[in-house]
C-alpha positions in Angstrom: 3.9 -4.0 29.8 0.3 -4.7 28.6 0.2 -1.2 27.0 3.2 -2.1 24.9 1.6 -5.2 23.6 -1.6 -3.4 22.8 0.4 -0.7 21.1 2.3 -3.2 19.0 -0.9 -5.0 18.0 -2.5 -1.7 17.0 0.5 -0.8 14.9 0.5 -4.2 13.2 -3.2 -4.0 12.4 -3.0 -0.5 11.0 0.1 -1.5 9.0 -1.9 -4.3 7.5 -4.7 -1.9 6.6 -2.2 0.4 5.0 -0.6 -2.4 2.9 -4.0 -3.9 1.8 -5.6 -0.6 0.8 -2.5 0.3 -1.1 -2.3 -3.0 -3.0 -6.1 -3.2 -3.7 -6.3 0.5 -4.6 -3.5 0.2 -7.1 -4.9 -3.0 -8.5 -8.3 -1.5 -8.9 -6.9 1.5 -10.7 -4.8 -0.6 -13.0 -7.7 -3.0 -13.8 -10.1 -0.1 -14.4 -7.7 1.7 -16.8 -6.8 -1.5 -18.7 -10.5 -2.2 -19.2 -11.2 1.3 -20.5 -8.1 1.9 -22.5 -9.8 1.2 -25.8 -12.4 3.9 -25.4 -9.9 6.7 -24.5 -9.4 7.8 -28.1 -13.1 7.6 -29.2 -14.9 10.5 -27.6 -14.8 12.8 -24.5 -18.0 11.2 -23.2 -16.5 7.8 -23.3 -13.4 9.2 -21.6 -15.5 10.5 -18.8 -17.4 7.2 -18.5 -14.0 5.5 -18.2 -12.8 7.8 -15.5 -16.0 7.2 -13.4 -16.0 3.5 -13.9 -16.6 1.5 -10.7 -13.0 0.0 -10.7 -11.4 3.4 -10.9 -13.7 4.9 -8.3 -13.0 2.0 -5.9 -9.3 2.4 -6.6 -9.4 6.1 -5.8 -11.5 5.5 -2.6 -9.1 2.8 -1.4 -6.1 5.0 -2.0 -7.7 7.8 -0.1 -8.2 5.3 2.8 -4.6 4.2 2.4 -3.3 7.8 2.8 -5.5 8.5 5.8 -4.5 5.2 7.5 -0.8 5.9 6.7 -1.0 9.3 8.3 -2.6 7.8 11.4 0.2 5.2 11.5 2.9 7.9 11.3 1.3 9.5 14.4 2.4 6.6 16.7 5.2 4.8 14.9 8.5 5.9 13.7 9.1 6.8 10.0 12.0 4.4 10.0 9.6 1.6 10.9 6.5 2.6 8.9 8.1 3.1 5.4 10.0 -0.2 5.3 7.2 -2.3 6.8 4.5 -0.9 4.6 6.8 -1.3 1.5 5.6 -5.0 1.6 2.8 -3.5 -0.4 5.2 -3.1 -3.3 5.9 -6.9 -3.1 2.2 -7.7 -3.1 1.5 -5.3 -5.9 4.2 -6.9 -8.1 2.7 -10.3 -7.4 -0.9 -9.1 -8.1 0.3 -7.6 -11.4 2.0 -10.8 -12.4 -0.7 -13.3 -11.4 -3.9 -11.4 -11.8 -3.1 -8.9 -14.6 -0.7 -11.2 -16.5 2.0 -8.6 -16.5 5.5 -9.7 -17.4 8.0 -9.0 -14.6 11.7 -9.1 -15.4 14.3 -10.8 -13.2 15.7 -7.4 -12.3 12.3 -6.4 -10.9 12.0 -9.7 -9.0 15.4 -9.0 -7.5 14.2 -5.6 -6.4 11.0 -7.2 -5.0 13.1 -9.7 -3.0 15.3 -6.9 -1.6 12.2 -5.0 -0.5 10.8 -8.1 1.2 14.1 -8.6 3.1 14.1 -5.0 4.2 10.5 -5.1 5.3 11.2 -8.3 7.3 14.2 -6.7 9.0 12.3 -3.5 9.9 9.3 -5.5 11.0 11.4 -7.3 13.5 12.2 -4.1 15.4 10.1 -2.0 17.8 7.8 0.4 16.0 8.6 3.3 18.2 11.8 4.5 19.8 9.9 7.0 22.0 8.9 6.1 25.5 5.3 6.4 26.5 4.5 10.0 27.5 7.7 11.4 25.9 7.0 14.6 23.9 7.7 14.6 20.2 10.2 17.1 18.9 
């Protein structure tokens, strides 16, 4: 029974890493692009400087880490668990856009965010894997 608790903890921790790297990576990219948007039409050199700005490079690095950690998560948890649970990142991204980037979010988008949050909560209440320990994957 202890192995199951350890497996569940490992899945929750990696799910948290997936969500945080997704939110922070997207936030960094958005912030970096919005900071450099005025220089995009000036010259190719300024365009290059914009692309290699620290915010954009951090965002790309975090999204690479997001993809690698998500792949690892897929290796021991079911797709039907991983995708809904990690979709809480969409909720946090909408909140970050609204409160840190001053983006306007319509009521229709907030409704979608709430539906995602409910779906993530329902999926998170289930067991991450339907395979028994030692069972071969198909």
